[in-house]
N, C-alpha and C positions, 0 to 999 in steps of 0.2 A: 419352456419356464415350468419348475415343478408346480405341481398340484397345491394349494395350500389348505393347510388345515381348517376345520370349520369350528369356534366356540359356538355353543348353541345359543347363546343368548346375544351374539354380536351379530350386526348386519355383514353383509358383504366387503363393504366399504371399511368398515370399523376392525375388522378382521385384517384386511391388508395391511391397515394403519399398524395394529400388533404386529402381524408377520415383519414388516419394514422394520420396525423399531428393535424387534428380537436381534435382526441381523446387522444393527448398528448404526442405522439411518437416523440422522437427524431430522426434524421436522422441516427443514428448509428442503433436505435432501429427498424426502418422503412426499412432499409438494411438488417437487421437478418429476419424482418417477410417477407420481397419479396424474399429473397434468391439473392441478388445483393450486389454488393460492394456500401461501402458509397460514393466513387467517381461519381458512376453512379447515386445514390440519388441526388447528387446536379447537376448533370447534367439535371436530370428531371425538378429540381426546375428553373434551366435556362427556359428550355422551356415552362414551366408553367407562367415563367414572360415576357418569349416572347408573350404570346396569353392573358393575362390578364393586362400587365401592368407591370413598374419595381416596384413593391411593395415590402414590408419586407414581413417576412412567415406570420406574425400574419394577414396582411393585405390581403394576397393572400387567405389564410383560410377563412377570413371573407367574400371576394368576392363570393367565391365558396358557402359558404354556403347562402348567400342572393341571389344567384341565384336559389338553391335549394327552399328557403322559397317562392319565388315568383311562383316556380313551384306547392307547395303545394297550395296556394292561388289560383291559378287558376283552380288546380284540385277542390277545394272547389267550386268556383265561377260555375264552371260549373254543380254542384249537384243544385246549388240554381237555376239557369236556367233552368233545367228540370222542377224543382219543380214549377216555375211561369208558365212555359208553361202549365205544367198540370193542375193546380189550375184555370189558365183560362178559359180552356174550359169547367170547370165544375164548375164554382165560387158556384152555388148554394148549393153546397154541400160543399164549400171552405175547411174546415179542415178535416171533419171527413172522407172525402172520401181517404185519403193520409196517415191515421194514420197506417193502414195495410203495406202500402209500405217504409214508414219510421220506423216502429216499430223495424226492423231489420238489419238497417242500420249500417256500419261499425262504423261511426261518431256519435257524441253526438248530436242531433238535437231536438230544443226546439223553440216554438213560443211564444210569447208576444205580447199584445195590445199595443197600442200607448201611454199609460202610463206606458208601461214598468212592468206588471203583466204576471206572466206566465199562458198561456193558455193551453198548452200540450208539451209533452217532451216525446222522446222513450226511450225506456229499457238501451239503453248505456248510456244516459245522466244520468239515474239514479245511474247506474253503474261507472259512472267517476267522479261525484259530491257526493255520498254516499246518496241521497235523495231519498225515496221513491214518487211515484207520487203524491199523495194526500197531502204528505208534502211542494210541490212547488207550485202547481195549485193555483192561486190565491194570492199567494206570488210576493213580487218586485223581478227582476232578480238581484238587486243589491246585494240581498244575497250571490250571486256567487262572487262578487267583492271584494276582500282585502278591509279593512277600509282605507289603505293610498291613496286608489283610487278612493272612493264613491264621492268624488265633481266633481273628472273630468270625472266619468262615467255618472252623473247626466247632465253636460252640455253636453255633447257627445250624449246621447240618446234624450235631448229636440232638439238639432241641427238637428239630423238624422231623426227624426218622423217629422219635421217641413218642410224637403225640402231634401227627401231622394234621388230623382232624381241626383241632383247635387254633390251626392257622390260615387266616384268608390266603387262596391263593392269589399270587400275585402283589400281596401287600407292600411289599418292598419293589420298588422300580429300579431306582438309579442306583448301578454298582459300576466299577470297573473290571476289567477283565485284561488278561496279558495274553497276546499270542507269542507262536512259538519264536519268532524273532526277537522277542523281549518289549515290542511296543505295547503300551496298555490305551485301551480305548473304552468309551463308554458303552453300556447295554442296559436294554430293558429285559429284564428275564420274569419269567412266570413258571413256578413248580405245582406240581400235582403227584399224587401217589396213586399207585395202582398194584392192587393185590394179585397175585397170580399164585399158580401150584408151587412154583420153584421160590416163592418169597417176595417179599415187598421190594417194589421198583419205583425209584423215584425217577420223572419224566421232566426233563427242562427244556424249555421252549426260550429261545434268546433272539435279538434282534439288536445288529448292530447300530448304534445312535451317531457314530462319528461324523455321518455325511449329512447327519439334520443339526446346523449349526444352533439353531435356537433350543432344540430338546438338551445338545451334548452341555451347552452352558447352563442351562436348569441342572444339569447332574452334576456339574462342577459347583453351582452356587448352593446346592443342598448335600452335598457331600456323597462320600458312598457308602452304602446299604449293602451288606454281603446277602448274596441271594443265591450264589451257586451252590 
């Protein structure tokens, strides 16, 4: 059974309620799954509302998923900060010195120049998007953006590179990406910039959300916000 994400204000049982509801289970099904009565399930909903507010069931699930989304972004941002600190210490070797460190990272990682062309990507990025390294290096990052989002992507990329310090890293969480085979899928992504002797590099950490049904549903509800 996959590990359940924990909302900081909810008890373990209340979090189980949210997780099962996000998977589409009814109160009856939740009661059966947890081995408790349906009135007990309803009492837990009351406790959840006392902590998260007088919202309906859908809003309560969305609220909890939003908190989990923020946790994912915070985790990704931590990776970016560690990368920026390391690269600033040895800027003269900028990208090459960190390739080995990032090659086996659990998240997809890639770097692009300020024009939006790939400089480097790790093995997880190759696996996630279905491209070989030599198929992407030198190509525009927009190749990973669905056609419907291309215009928004171009605007976002220009704005971000023009003034990256005014934009909070990871401020956009949910977006859709597209694999080589044309299949679109939801991701969480976080951006960071690094100044090197060769110029500005934009680094992107990407996590596939397609296997997390609750977060995937959340991305689909809020719509796509271009981050690549």
